[in-house]
N, CA and C atoms of all chains as a GROMACS GRO file, in nm:
protein
  606
    1MET      N    1  -1.516   1.528   0.233
    1MET     CA    2  -1.570   1.486   0.103
    1MET      C    3  -1.564   1.334   0.090
    2ASN      N    4  -1.678   1.268   0.066
    2ASN     CA    5  -1.678   1.128   0.053
    2ASN      C    6  -1.658   1.085  -0.097
    3SER      N    7  -1.558   1.002  -0.118
    3SER     CA    8  -1.538   0.956  -0.256
    3SER      C    9  -1.565   0.806  -0.260
    4LYS      N   10  -1.624   0.761  -0.369
    4LYS     CA   11  -1.654   0.621  -0.380
    4LYS      C   12  -1.542   0.547  -0.455
    5PHE      N   13  -1.483   0.451  -0.388
    5PHE     CA   14  -1.370   0.376  -0.444
    5PHE      C   15  -1.420   0.246  -0.504
    6ILE      N   16  -1.379   0.215  -0.625
    6ILE     CA   17  -1.421   0.091  -0.686
    6ILE      C   18  -1.322  -0.020  -0.645
    7TYR      N   19  -1.364  -0.099  -0.550
    7TYR     CA   20  -1.274  -0.208  -0.497
    7TYR      C   21  -1.272  -0.328  -0.591
    8LEU      N   22  -1.174  -0.408  -0.574
    8LEU     CA   23  -1.167  -0.530  -0.651
    8LEU      C   24  -1.258  -0.638  -0.594
    9THR      N   25  -1.347  -0.688  -0.679
    9THR     CA   26  -1.437  -0.798  -0.633
    9THR      C   27  -1.402  -0.919  -0.718
   10LYS      N   28  -1.454  -1.033  -0.680
   10LYS     CA   29  -1.430  -1.156  -0.754
   10LYS      C   30  -1.472  -1.142  -0.899
   11LYS      N   31  -1.589  -1.085  -0.920
   11LYS     CA   32  -1.645  -1.068  -1.056
   11LYS      C   33  -1.554  -0.979  -1.140
   12ARG      N   34  -1.515  -0.861  -1.078
   12ARG     CA   35  -1.428  -0.770  -1.156
   12ARG      C   36  -1.292  -0.832  -1.185
   13ALA      N   37  -1.241  -0.906  -1.084
   13ALA     CA   38  -1.105  -0.967  -1.101
   13ALA      C   39  -1.113  -1.069  -1.216
   14THR      N   40  -1.225  -1.153  -1.221
   14THR     CA   41  -1.238  -1.252  -1.326
   14THR      C   42  -1.253  -1.185  -1.459
   15SER      N   43  -1.335  -1.080  -1.472
   15SER     CA   44  -1.352  -1.010  -1.600
   15SER      C   45  -1.219  -0.954  -1.650
   16LEU      N   46  -1.147  -0.886  -1.562
   16LEU     CA   47  -1.020  -0.826  -1.598
   16LEU      C   48  -0.921  -0.933  -1.638
   17PHE      N   49  -0.919  -1.044  -1.567
   17PHE     CA   50  -0.828  -1.154  -1.597
   17PHE      C   51  -0.855  -1.208  -1.738
   18LEU      N   52  -0.986  -1.228  -1.770
   18LEU     CA   53  -1.022  -1.280  -1.899
   18LEU      C   54  -0.988  -1.180  -2.015
   19VAL      N   55  -1.011  -1.054  -1.989
   19VAL     CA   56  -0.983  -0.952  -2.095
   19VAL      C   57  -0.834  -0.950  -2.116
   20LEU      N   58  -0.754  -0.955  -2.009
   20LEU     CA   59  -0.610  -0.943  -2.032
   20LEU      C   60  -0.546  -1.071  -2.093
   21GLN      N   61  -0.625  -1.174  -2.111
   21GLN     CA   62  -0.576  -1.293  -2.178
   21GLN      C   63  -0.545  -1.271  -2.325
   22ILE      N   64  -0.591  -1.152  -2.375
   22ILE     CA   65  -0.558  -1.120  -2.514
   22ILE      C   66  -0.409  -1.117  -2.541
   23PHE      N   67  -0.335  -1.076  -2.440
   23PHE     CA   68  -0.189  -1.066  -2.459
   23PHE      C   69  -0.123  -1.204  -2.476
   24PRO      N   70  -0.149  -1.299  -2.385
   24PRO     CA   71  -0.092  -1.433  -2.409
   24PRO      C   72  -0.139  -1.496  -2.540
   25PHE      N   73  -0.265  -1.468  -2.579
   25PHE     CA   74  -0.317  -1.526  -2.702
   25PHE      C   75  -0.243  -1.468  -2.826
   26LEU      N   76  -0.213  -1.340  -2.822
   26LEU     CA   77  -0.139  -1.275  -2.926
   26LEU      C   78  -0.002  -1.337  -2.941
   27MET      N   79   0.056  -1.368  -2.821
   27MET     CA   80   0.192  -1.430  -2.817
   27MET      C   81   0.189  -1.567  -2.877
   28VAL      N   82   0.082  -1.642  -2.852
   28VAL     CA   83   0.074  -1.780  -2.903
   28VAL      C   84   0.069  -1.776  -3.057
   29ALA      N   85   0.011  -1.674  -3.109
   29ALA     CA   86   0.002  -1.660  -3.260
   29ALA      C   87   0.137  -1.632  -3.324
   30SER      N   88   0.236  -1.594  -3.243
   30SER     CA   89   0.366  -1.555  -3.298
   30SER      C   90   0.442  -1.687  -3.329
   31HIS      N   91   0.549  -1.673  -3.412
   31HIS     CA   92   0.624  -1.788  -3.455
   31HIS      C   93   0.744  -1.816  -3.366
   32ILE      N   94   0.719  -1.864  -3.251
   32ILE     CA   95   0.831  -1.900  -3.158
   32ILE      C   96   0.814  -2.049  -3.114
   33SER      N   97   0.923  -2.106  -3.061
   33SER     CA   98   0.913  -2.247  -3.025
   33SER      C   99   0.819  -2.273  -2.910
   34THR      N  100   0.770  -2.402  -2.901
   34THR     CA  101   0.666  -2.432  -2.804
   34THR      C  102   0.719  -2.410  -2.660
   35LEU      N  103   0.841  -2.445  -2.631
   35LEU     CA  104   0.901  -2.426  -2.502
   35LEU      C  105   0.900  -2.279  -2.456
   36LYS      N  106   0.938  -2.193  -2.548
   36LYS     CA  107   0.937  -2.052  -2.520
   36LYS      C  108   0.794  -2.000  -2.499
   37LYS      N  109   0.705  -2.058  -2.580
   37LYS     CA  110   0.564  -2.019  -2.569
   37LYS      C  111   0.514  -2.045  -2.426
   38ILE      N  112   0.544  -2.168  -2.376
   38ILE     CA  113   0.499  -2.208  -2.243
   38ILE      C  114   0.559  -2.114  -2.140
   39GLY      N  115   0.686  -2.089  -2.155
   39GLY     CA  116   0.759  -2.004  -2.058
   39GLY      C  117   0.695  -1.861  -2.060
   40LEU      N  118   0.676  -1.810  -2.182
   40LEU     CA  119   0.619  -1.672  -2.194
   40LEU      C  120   0.477  -1.670  -2.140
   41TRP      N  121   0.402  -1.776  -2.165
   41TRP     CA  122   0.261  -1.787  -2.117
   41TRP      C  123   0.261  -1.774  -1.963
   42ILE      N  124   0.343  -1.852  -1.903
   42ILE     CA  125   0.349  -1.848  -1.751
   42ILE      C  126   0.388  -1.708  -1.711
   43GLY      N  127   0.488  -1.651  -1.781
   43GLY     CA  128   0.533  -1.516  -1.746
   43GLY      C  129   0.419  -1.415  -1.754
   44PHE      N  130   0.344  -1.421  -1.864
   44PHE     CA  131   0.233  -1.333  -1.887
   44PHE      C  132   0.128  -1.344  -1.777
   45GLU      N  133   0.098  -1.470  -1.743
   45GLU     CA  134  -0.006  -1.498  -1.637
   45GLU      C  135   0.038  -1.435  -1.502
   46ILE      N  136   0.170  -1.451  -1.474
   46ILE     CA  137   0.223  -1.393  -1.344
   46ILE      C  138   0.206  -1.240  -1.348
   47VAL      N  139   0.241  -1.180  -1.459
   47VAL     CA  140   0.233  -1.031  -1.468
   47VAL      C  141   0.083  -0.989  -1.456
   48ILE      N  142  -0.005  -1.066  -1.525
   48ILE     CA  143  -0.152  -1.029  -1.518
   48ILE      C  144  -0.202  -1.040  -1.378
   49ILE      N  145  -0.169  -1.148  -1.309
   49ILE     CA  146  -0.213  -1.168  -1.171
   49ILE      C  147  -0.152  -1.055  -1.078
   50GLY      N  148  -0.026  -1.018  -1.105
   50GLY     CA  149   0.040  -0.912  -1.034
   50GLY      C  150  -0.030  -0.782  -1.051
   51LEU      N  151  -0.076  -0.750  -1.175
   51LEU     CA  152  -0.145  -0.628  -1.204
   51LEU      C  153  -0.280  -0.625  -1.132
   52ILE      N  154  -0.350  -0.733  -1.130
   52ILE     CA  155  -0.477  -0.739  -1.063
   52ILE      C  156  -0.458  -0.723  -0.911
   53PHE      N  157  -0.348  -0.782  -0.863
   53PHE     CA  158  -0.316  -0.775  -0.721
   53PHE      C  159  -0.292  -0.634  -0.677
   54LEU      N  160  -0.249  -0.546  -0.767
   54LEU     CA  161  -0.223  -0.401  -0.732
   54LEU      C  162  -0.361  -0.331  -0.698
   55TRP      N  163  -0.463  -0.380  -0.758
   55TRP     CA  164  -0.596  -0.316  -0.729
   55TRP      C  165  -0.635  -0.348  -0.585
   56GLN      N  166  -0.690  -0.249  -0.517
   56GLN     CA  167  -0.716  -0.265  -0.377
   56GLN      C  168  -0.836  -0.358  -0.348
   57LEU      N  169  -0.810  -0.462  -0.269
   57LEU     CA  170  -0.920  -0.548  -0.228
   57LEU      C  171  -1.001  -0.470  -0.125
   58LYS      N  172  -1.134  -0.500  -0.125
   58LYS     CA  173  -1.219  -0.431  -0.024
   58LYS      C  174  -1.176  -0.483   0.116
   59PRO      N  175  -1.132  -0.391   0.198
   59PRO     CA  176  -1.089  -0.436   0.329
   59PRO      C  177  -1.205  -0.482   0.415
   60ILE      N  178  -1.175  -0.570   0.514
   60ILE     CA  179  -1.281  -0.620   0.603
   60ILE      C  180  -1.339  -0.506   0.681
   61LYS      N  181  -1.253  -0.415   0.726
   61LYS     CA  182  -1.299  -0.291   0.795
   61LYS      C  183  -1.247  -0.177   0.714
   62GLU      N  184  -1.317  -0.066   0.727
   62GLU     CA  185  -1.273   0.057   0.655
   62GLU      C  186  -1.141   0.103   0.710
   63PHE      N  187  -1.050   0.139   0.623
   63PHE     CA  188  -0.921   0.201   0.679
   63PHE      C  189  -0.946   0.332   0.737
   64ASP      N  190  -0.867   0.364   0.841
   64ASP     CA  191  -0.878   0.497   0.896
   64ASP      C  192  -0.784   0.589   0.821
   65GLU      N  193  -0.778   0.716   0.856
   65GLU     CA  194  -0.702   0.816   0.783
   65GLU      C  195  -0.552   0.784   0.768
   66ARG      N  196  -0.493   0.728   0.878
   66ARG     CA  197  -0.353   0.700   0.871
   66ARG      C  198  -0.328   0.579   0.778
   67GLU      N  199  -0.411   0.479   0.794
   67GLU     CA  200  -0.394   0.361   0.708
   67GLU      C  201  -0.413   0.395   0.561
   68LYS      N  202  -0.512   0.478   0.531
   68LYS     CA  203  -0.538   0.520   0.393
   68LYS      C  204  -0.414   0.588   0.333
   69SER      N  205  -0.355   0.680   0.417
   69SER     CA  206  -0.242   0.754   0.367
   69SER      C  207  -0.118   0.663   0.344
   70ILE      N  208  -0.106   0.561   0.429
   70ILE     CA  209   0.007   0.467   0.412
   70ILE      C  210  -0.010   0.385   0.285
   71VAL      N  211  -0.130   0.333   0.269
   71VAL     CA  212  -0.164   0.251   0.150
   71VAL      C  213  -0.142   0.332   0.024
   72LEU      N  214  -0.193   0.452   0.022
   72LEU     CA  215  -0.174   0.538  -0.098
   72LEU      C  216  -0.026   0.564  -0.122
   73LYS      N  217   0.046   0.593  -0.017
   73LYS     CA  218   0.190   0.623  -0.036
   73LYS      C  219   0.262   0.506  -0.096
   74TRP      N  220   0.237   0.384  -0.046
   74TRP     CA  221   0.311   0.265  -0.095
   74TRP      C  222   0.264   0.222  -0.231
   75LYS      N  223   0.130   0.234  -0.256
   75LYS     CA  224   0.080   0.202  -0.391
   75LYS      C  225   0.142   0.294  -0.496
   76GLY      N  226   0.156   0.422  -0.460
   76GLY     CA  227   0.217   0.519  -0.547
   76GLY      C  228   0.362   0.480  -0.577
   77ARG      N  229   0.431   0.441  -0.469
   77ARG     CA  230   0.570   0.403  -0.489
   77ARG      C  231   0.583   0.278  -0.575
   78ILE      N  232   0.494   0.184  -0.549
   78ILE     CA  233   0.499   0.059  -0.630
   78ILE      C  234   0.482   0.091  -0.777
   79ILE      N  235   0.384   0.174  -0.807
   79ILE     CA  236   0.363   0.212  -0.947
   79ILE      C  237   0.482   0.288  -1.004
   80ASP      N  238   0.529   0.392  -0.927
   80ASP     CA  239   0.641   0.475  -0.976
   80ASP      C  240   0.769   0.389  -0.996
   81HIS      N  241   0.806   0.317  -0.895
   81HIS     CA  242   0.934   0.247  -0.900
   81HIS      C  243   0.920   0.118  -0.983
   82GLY      N  244   0.802   0.053  -0.978
   82GLY     CA  245   0.776  -0.066  -1.061
   82GLY      C  246   0.789  -0.032  -1.204
   83LEU      N  247   0.731   0.082  -1.245
   83LEU     CA  248   0.744   0.123  -1.390
   83LEU      C  249   0.884   0.173  -1.415
   84GLY      N  250   0.943   0.232  -1.313
   84GLY     CA  251   1.082   0.283  -1.333
   84GLY      C  252   1.181   0.180  -1.373
   85VAL      N  253   1.159   0.058  -1.324
   85VAL     CA  254   1.257  -0.047  -1.357
   85VAL      C  255   1.250  -0.089  -1.505
   86PHE      N  256   1.144  -0.047  -1.575
   86PHE     CA  257   1.134  -0.079  -1.715
   86PHE      C  258   1.234  -0.003  -1.798
   87ILE      N  259   1.301   0.093  -1.736
   87ILE     CA  260   1.406   0.164  -1.800
   87ILE      C  261   1.522   0.069  -1.838
   88ILE      N  262   1.533  -0.038  -1.756
   88ILE     CA  263   1.644  -0.138  -1.777
   88ILE      C  264   1.632  -0.202  -1.912
   89PRO      N  265   1.517  -0.262  -1.952
   89PRO     CA  266   1.507  -0.320  -2.085
   89PRO      C  267   1.520  -0.216  -2.196
   90LEU      N  268   1.471  -0.092  -2.171
   90LEU     CA  269   1.481   0.007  -2.276
   90LEU      C  270   1.629   0.042  -2.303
   91VAL      N  271   1.706   0.056  -2.198
   91VAL     CA  272   1.849   0.082  -2.211
   91VAL      C  273   1.917  -0.038  -2.280
   92THR      N  274   1.878  -0.158  -2.238
   92THR     CA  275   1.937  -0.281  -2.294
   92THR      C  276   1.910  -0.291  -2.442
   93VAL      N  277   1.792  -0.250  -2.486
   93VAL     CA  278   1.759  -0.259  -2.633
   93VAL      C  279   1.850  -0.157  -2.708
   94CYS      N  280   1.870  -0.041  -2.644
   94CYS     CA  281   1.953   0.061  -2.712
   94CYS      C  282   2.095   0.010  -2.730
   95ILE      N  283   2.148  -0.059  -2.626
   95ILE     CA  284   2.286  -0.101  -2.633
   95ILE      C  285   2.300  -0.230  -2.714
   96TYR      N  286   2.201  -0.316  -2.701
   96TYR     CA  287   2.208  -0.448  -2.761
   96TYR      C  288   2.076  -0.480  -2.833
   97PRO      N  289   2.057  -0.427  -2.956
   97PRO     CA  290   1.929  -0.440  -3.028
   97PRO      C  291   1.894  -0.582  -3.063
   98GLU      N  292   1.992  -0.676  -3.070
   98GLU     CA  293   1.958  -0.808  -3.112
   98GLU      C  294   1.911  -0.896  -2.999
   99ILE      N  295   1.889  -0.840  -2.888
   99ILE     CA  296   1.842  -0.914  -2.768
   99ILE      C  297   1.707  -0.981  -2.798
  100GLU      N  298   1.693  -1.103  -2.741
  100GLU     CA  299   1.566  -1.176  -2.765
  100GLU      C  300   1.456  -1.124  -2.673
  101ALA      N  301   1.334  -1.134  -2.725
  101ALA     CA  302   1.219  -1.086  -2.644
  101ALA      C  303   1.209  -1.152  -2.505
  102TRP      N  304   1.242  -1.278  -2.504
  102TRP     CA  305   1.231  -1.358  -2.382
  102TRP      C  306   1.325  -1.302  -2.274
  103THR      N  307   1.450  -1.273  -2.310
  103THR     CA  308   1.550  -1.215  -2.218
  103THR      C  309   1.500  -1.075  -2.175
  104LEU      N  310   1.453  -1.002  -2.266
  104LEU     CA  311   1.405  -0.867  -2.242
  104LEU      C  312   1.292  -0.867  -2.135
  105TYR      N  313   1.202  -0.965  -2.158
  105TYR     CA  314   1.089  -0.980  -2.069
  105TYR      C  315   1.136  -1.015  -1.927
  106CYS      N  316   1.235  -1.099  -1.920
  106CYS     CA  317   1.287  -1.145  -1.788
  106CYS      C  318   1.348  -1.030  -1.711
  107ILE      N  319   1.428  -0.943  -1.782
  107ILE     CA  320   1.496  -0.840  -1.710
  107ILE      C  321   1.397  -0.728  -1.679
  108ALA      N  322   1.279  -0.722  -1.745
  108ALA     CA  323   1.184  -0.614  -1.711
  108ALA      C  324   1.095  -0.663  -1.598
  109ALA      N  325   1.041  -0.782  -1.609
  109ALA     CA  326   0.945  -0.835  -1.515
  109ALA      C  327   1.002  -0.870  -1.380
  110GLY      N  328   1.128  -0.928  -1.386
  110GLY     CA  329   1.196  -0.968  -1.261
  110GLY      C  330   1.204  -0.855  -1.160
  111PRO      N  331   1.273  -0.745  -1.195
  111PRO     CA  332   1.288  -0.638  -1.100
  111PRO      C  333   1.155  -0.576  -1.061
  112ALA      N  334   1.059  -0.571  -1.152
  112ALA     CA  335   0.926  -0.516  -1.121
  112ALA      C  336   0.858  -0.597  -1.016
  113TYR      N  337   0.874  -0.728  -1.023
  113TYR     CA  338   0.812  -0.820  -0.923
  113TYR      C  339   0.881  -0.805  -0.788
  114ILE      N  340   1.009  -0.789  -0.792
  114ILE     CA  341   1.081  -0.773  -0.664
  114ILE      C  342   1.035  -0.645  -0.596
  115VAL      N  343   1.022  -0.537  -0.674
  115VAL     CA  344   0.970  -0.410  -0.617
  115VAL      C  345   0.829  -0.433  -0.562
  116LEU      N  346   0.745  -0.499  -0.634
  116LEU     CA  347   0.606  -0.523  -0.587
  116LEU      C  348   0.601  -0.599  -0.452
  117ILE      N  349   0.683  -0.705  -0.447
  117ILE     CA  350   0.676  -0.788  -0.324
  117ILE      C  351   0.742  -0.710  -0.205
  118ILE      N  352   0.859  -0.653  -0.228
  118ILE     CA  353   0.927  -0.584  -0.116
  118ILE      C  354   0.842  -0.468  -0.068
  119TYR      N  355   0.786  -0.392  -0.155
  119TYR     CA  356   0.708  -0.276  -0.112
  119TYR      C  357   0.580  -0.314  -0.041
  120HIS      N  358   0.524  -0.430  -0.078
  120HIS     CA  359   0.405  -0.478  -0.014
  120HIS      C  360   0.439  -0.519   0.132
  121ILE      N  361   0.556  -0.578   0.148
  121ILE     CA  362   0.600  -0.620   0.283
  121ILE      C  363   0.620  -0.490   0.366
  122LEU      N  364   0.689  -0.391   0.308
  122LEU     CA  365   0.714  -0.269   0.386
  122LEU      C  366   0.586  -0.192   0.418
  123MET      N  367   0.486  -0.201   0.325
  123MET     CA  368   0.358  -0.136   0.352
  123MET      C  369   0.290  -0.198   0.473
  124LYS      N  370   0.291  -0.332   0.472
  124LYS     CA  371   0.223  -0.410   0.581
  124LYS      C  372   0.297  -0.378   0.715
  125LYS      N  373   0.427  -0.366   0.705
  125LYS     CA  374   0.507  -0.339   0.825
  125LYS      C  375   0.467  -0.199   0.880
  126GLU      N  376   0.459  -0.100   0.790
  126GLU     CA  377   0.423   0.035   0.835
  126GLU      C  378   0.282   0.039   0.887
  127LEU      N  379   0.195  -0.041   0.833
  127LEU     CA  380   0.056  -0.048   0.883
  127LEU      C  381   0.048  -0.111   1.023
  128GLY      N  382   0.157  -0.175   1.059
  128GLY     CA  383   0.164  -0.238   1.193
  128GLY      C  384   0.093  -0.374   1.193
  129LEU      N  385   0.098  -0.443   1.077
  129LEU     CA  386   0.030  -0.573   1.067
  129LEU      C  387   0.120  -0.689   1.097
  130PHE      N  388   0.252  -0.662   1.112
  130PHE     CA  389   0.345  -0.769   1.138
  130PHE      C  390   0.371  -0.791   1.288
  131PHE      N  391   0.395  -0.675   1.360
  131PHE     CA  392   0.430  -0.686   1.498
  131PHE      C  393   0.347  -0.595   1.584
  132CYS      N  394   0.318  -0.638   1.703
  132CYS     CA  395   0.245  -0.554   1.796
  132CYS      C  396   0.345  -0.458   1.858
  133GLU      N  397   0.330  -0.331   1.845
  133GLU     CA  398   0.429  -0.235   1.887
  133GLU      C  399   0.403  -0.170   2.019
  134SER      N  400   0.293  -0.200   2.082
  134SER     CA  401   0.258  -0.122   2.207
  134SER      C  402   0.338  -0.174   2.327
  135MET      N  403   0.914   1.598   1.326
  135MET     CA  404   0.773   1.633   1.359
  135MET      C  405   0.770   1.748   1.463
  136ASN      N  406   0.692   1.854   1.430
  136ASN     CA  407   0.691   1.968   1.519
  136ASN      C  408   0.584   1.965   1.624
  137ILE      N  409   0.510   1.858   1.630
  137ILE     CA  410   0.400   1.847   1.730
  137ILE      C  411   0.426   1.738   1.828
  138THR      N  412   0.416   1.768   1.952
  138THR     CA  413   0.431   1.668   2.053
  138THR      C  414   0.294   1.646   2.124
  139ASN      N  415   0.279   1.536   2.194
  139ASN     CA  416   0.153   1.524   2.264
  139ASN      C  417   0.171   1.440   2.388
  140SER      N  418   0.074   1.454   2.477
  140SER     CA  419   0.077   1.381   2.603
  140SER      C  420  -0.043   1.282   2.609
  141LEU      N  421  -0.074   1.228   2.495
  141LEU     CA  422  -0.191   1.142   2.482
  141LEU      C  423  -0.181   1.018   2.566
  142LYS      N  424  -0.060   0.957   2.563
  142LYS     CA  425  -0.044   0.831   2.638
  142LYS      C  426  -0.072   0.849   2.787
  143GLU      N  427  -0.012   0.951   2.847
  143GLU     CA  428  -0.028   0.974   2.992
  143GLU      C  429  -0.176   1.006   3.020
  144ILE      N  430  -0.236   1.089   2.938
  144ILE     CA  431  -0.378   1.127   2.962
  144ILE      C  432  -0.467   1.006   2.948
  145ARG      N  433  -0.441   0.930   2.845
  145ARG     CA  434  -0.524   0.813   2.819
  145ARG      C  435  -0.509   0.714   2.936
  146LEU      N  436  -0.390   0.691   2.982
  146LEU     CA  437  -0.369   0.599   3.094
  146LEU      C  438  -0.434   0.650   3.220
  147ASP      N  439  -0.426   0.783   3.242
  147ASP     CA  440  -0.493   0.840   3.358
  147ASP      C  441  -0.646   0.824   3.351
  148SER      N  442  -0.698   0.828   3.229
  148SER     CA  443  -0.840   0.810   3.212
  148SER      C  444  -0.883   0.667   3.222
  149GLY      N  445  -0.790   0.576   3.220
  149GLY     CA  446  -0.816   0.433   3.236
  149GLY      C  447  -0.858   0.357   3.112
  150PHE      N  448  -0.824   0.416   2.995
  150PHE     CA  449  -0.857   0.348   2.870
  150PHE      C  450  -0.739   0.270   2.817
  151SER      N  451  -0.769   0.153   2.761
  151SER     CA  452  -0.662   0.082   2.691
  151SER      C  453  -0.653   0.137   2.552
  152GLN      N  454  -0.542   0.109   2.481
  152GLN     CA  455  -0.525   0.158   2.342
  152GLN      C  456  -0.648   0.112   2.257
  153LYS      N  457  -0.684  -0.016   2.274
  153LYS     CA  458  -0.787  -0.073   2.195
  153LYS      C  459  -0.923  -0.007   2.219
  154GLU      N  460  -0.952   0.014   2.348
  154GLU     CA  461  -1.082   0.078   2.380
  154GLU      C  462  -1.086   0.220   2.323
  155PHE      N  463  -0.973   0.292   2.344
  155PHE     CA  464  -0.968   0.430   2.299
  155PHE      C  465  -0.983   0.441   2.146
  156ALA      N  466  -0.915   0.343   2.080
  156ALA     CA  467  -0.920   0.339   1.930
  156ALA      C  468  -1.064   0.317   1.883
  157GLU      N  469  -1.133   0.230   1.951
  157GLU     CA  470  -1.277   0.204   1.913
  157GLU      C  471  -1.359   0.330   1.934
  158MET      N  472  -1.331   0.402   2.041
  158MET     CA  473  -1.407   0.520   2.071
  158MET      C  474  -1.384   0.628   1.961
  159CYS      N  475  -1.262   0.636   1.913
  159CYS     CA  476  -1.222   0.736   1.812
  159CYS      C  477  -1.248   0.687   1.670
  160GLU      N  478  -1.290   0.560   1.656
  160GLU     CA  479  -1.317   0.497   1.525
  160GLU      C  480  -1.192   0.492   1.436
  161VAL      N  481  -1.077   0.454   1.497
  161VAL     CA  482  -0.956   0.430   1.426
  161VAL      C  483  -0.895   0.299   1.470
  162SER      N  484  -0.786   0.258   1.409
  162SER     CA  485  -0.722   0.133   1.451
  162SER      C  486  -0.633   0.155   1.578
  163ARG      N  487  -0.605   0.049   1.648
  163ARG     CA  488  -0.520   0.056   1.767
  163ARG      C  489  -0.383   0.106   1.730
  164GLN      N  490  -0.339   0.063   1.609
  164GLN     CA  491  -0.204   0.105   1.558
  164GLN      C  492  -0.197   0.255   1.538
  165THR      N  493  -0.311   0.314   1.497
  165THR     CA  494  -0.311   0.461   1.474
  165THR      C  495  -0.295   0.536   1.609
  166ILE      N  496  -0.364   0.490   1.707
  166ILE     CA  497  -0.352   0.548   1.841
  166ILE      C  498  -0.204   0.537   1.889
  167HIS      N  499  -0.147   0.418   1.869
  167HIS     CA  500  -0.008   0.402   1.909
  167HIS      C  501   0.082   0.496   1.830
  168ALA      N  502   0.060   0.507   1.699
  168ALA     CA  503   0.142   0.593   1.618
  168ALA      C  504   0.131   0.740   1.659
  169VAL      N  505   0.010   0.785   1.699
  169VAL     CA  506  -0.007   0.921   1.753
  169VAL      C  507   0.070   0.939   1.884
  170GLU      N  508   0.060   0.843   1.967
  170GLU     CA  509   0.123   0.850   2.106
  170GLU      C  510   0.275   0.863   2.094
  171VAL      N  511   0.333   0.787   2.000
  171VAL     CA  512   0.481   0.791   1.987
  171VAL      C  513   0.523   0.899   1.887
  172SER      N  514   0.431   0.986   1.846
  172SER     CA  515   0.453   1.100   1.752
  172SER      C  516   0.505   1.050   1.616
  173LYS      N  517   0.465   0.929   1.583
  173LYS     CA  518   0.503   0.885   1.443
  173LYS      C  519   0.402   0.933   1.345
  174TYR      N  520   0.287   0.977   1.389
  174TYR     CA  521   0.180   1.019   1.301
  174TYR      C  522   0.109   1.140   1.365
  175THR      N  523   0.094   1.248   1.286
  175THR     CA  524   0.021   1.364   1.332
  175THR      C  525  -0.128   1.349   1.286
  176PRO      N  526  -0.217   1.343   1.381
  176PRO     CA  527  -0.355   1.321   1.335
  176PRO      C  528  -0.417   1.442   1.259
  177SER      N  529  -0.522   1.413   1.186
  177SER     CA  530  -0.593   1.520   1.121
  177SER      C  531  -0.668   1.602   1.226
  178VAL      N  532  -0.718   1.717   1.187
  178VAL     CA  533  -0.795   1.802   1.278
  178VAL      C  534  -0.914   1.725   1.333
  179GLU      N  535  -0.976   1.649   1.243
  179GLU     CA  536  -1.095   1.572   1.282
  179GLU      C  537  -1.064   1.468   1.393
  180LEU      N  538  -0.953   1.398   1.373
  180LEU     CA  539  -0.919   1.297   1.472
  180LEU      C  540  -0.876   1.364   1.601
  181ALA      N  541  -0.796   1.472   1.591
  181ALA     CA  542  -0.753   1.544   1.709
  181ALA      C  543  -0.873   1.592   1.791
  182LEU      N  544  -0.976   1.644   1.718
  182LEU     CA  545  -1.098   1.689   1.791
  182LEU      C  546  -1.170   1.576   1.860
  183LYS      N  547  -1.173   1.457   1.789
  183LYS     CA  548  -1.238   1.337   1.846
  183LYS      C  549  -1.164   1.297   1.979
  184ILE      N  550  -1.032   1.296   1.964
  184ILE     CA  551  -0.952   1.255   2.083
  184ILE      C  552  -0.978   1.351   2.197
  185ALA      N  553  -0.977   1.480   2.168
  185ALA     CA  554  -0.997   1.578   2.276
  185ALA      C  555  -1.137   1.565   2.336
  186GLN      N  556  -1.233   1.537   2.250
  186GLN     CA  557  -1.374   1.524   2.293
  186GLN      C  558  -1.387   1.405   2.386
  187HIS      N  559  -1.327   1.293   2.347
  187HIS     CA  560  -1.340   1.173   2.430
  187HIS      C  561  -1.267   1.180   2.564
  188LEU      N  562  -1.162   1.262   2.564
  188LEU     CA  563  -1.085   1.282   2.692
  188LEU      C  564  -1.136   1.402   2.769
  189GLU      N  565  -1.231   1.470   2.710
  189GLU     CA  566  -1.296   1.592   2.774
  189GLU      C  567  -1.192   1.697   2.808
  190LEU      N  568  -1.107   1.719   2.710
  190LEU     CA  569  -1.002   1.825   2.730
  190LEU      C  570  -0.997   1.909   2.604
  191ALA      N  571  -0.924   2.021   2.615
  191ALA     CA  572  -0.903   2.105   2.501
  191ALA      C  573  -0.786   2.048   2.418
  192ILE      N  574  -0.790   2.068   2.288
  192ILE     CA  575  -0.686   2.016   2.201
  192ILE      C  576  -0.548   2.051   2.252
  193GLU      N  577  -0.531   2.180   2.288
  193GLU     CA  578  -0.394   2.221   2.327
  193GLU      C  579  -0.344   2.161   2.455
  194GLU      N  580  -0.438   2.100   2.530
  194GLU     CA  581  -0.391   2.029   2.647
  194GLU      C  582  -0.332   1.892   2.615
  195ILE      N  583  -0.364   1.846   2.498
  195ILE     CA  584  -0.313   1.716   2.452
  195ILE      C  585  -0.197   1.734   2.354
  196PHE      N  586  -0.221   1.821   2.252
  196PHE     CA  587  -0.118   1.841   2.151
  196PHE      C  588  -0.051   1.981   2.168
  197GLN      N  589   0.079   1.979   2.158
  197GLN     CA  590   0.153   2.108   2.170
  197GLN      C  591   0.255   2.114   2.052
  198LEU      N  592   0.275   2.240   2.015
  198LEU     CA  593   0.386   2.263   1.922
  198LEU      C  594   0.519   2.254   1.998
  199LYS      N  595   0.617   2.192   1.933
  199LYS     CA  596   0.750   2.173   2.001
  199LYS      C  597   0.809   2.311   2.038
  200GLY      N  598   0.855   2.317   2.157
  200GLY     CA  599   0.923   2.440   2.201
  200GLY      C  600   0.825   2.544   2.257
  201LYS      N  601   0.691   2.516   2.249
  201LYS     CA  602   0.592   2.605   2.306
  201LYS      C  603   0.534   2.550   2.434
  202LYS      N  604   0.509   2.637   2.528
  202LYS     CA  605   0.451   2.587   2.655
  202LYS      C  606   0.315   2.645   2.674
   0.00000   0.00000   0.00000
């Protein structure tokens, strides 16, 4: 069965990036200090770019069956475990409700990014893109 | 993994390199390597392609472990 996959193109990436700018703009409207605004803005942009990065770029050549299964496996893990680490801020809020949004953001986004980067490296390794194994 | 194969020996006997054989089967060289070292069990479609290009029956290339 042939399924059509919507790959990430420059046009789609730009549109998505612009649409997601609503979140940093909402944040700017809030009453927080300028320094924190700049910090949060950078943080939001990193998360937005990270989200777009999760979308599959159109490969130069079509993946074969093994490569497709590896990519799907690791993308699934990235989403599962990447979202899983958001339990940390939820638990933190329960224990310490006075926590600042900035701190909460850091402890949520930090581990999620570590998961994203490490899993991408592991995916590339399993695809055999790092070392020639023959 | 319960499937073993003798793809590497048969491929070498036929005089194909991993890259050439991968191109014939329309997969990556890494996939052929993964099949040869039993890290990956190919789909029926790929197994049939492999057998077709080597002009052998599937069971001559792939065997269930413990079966002769």
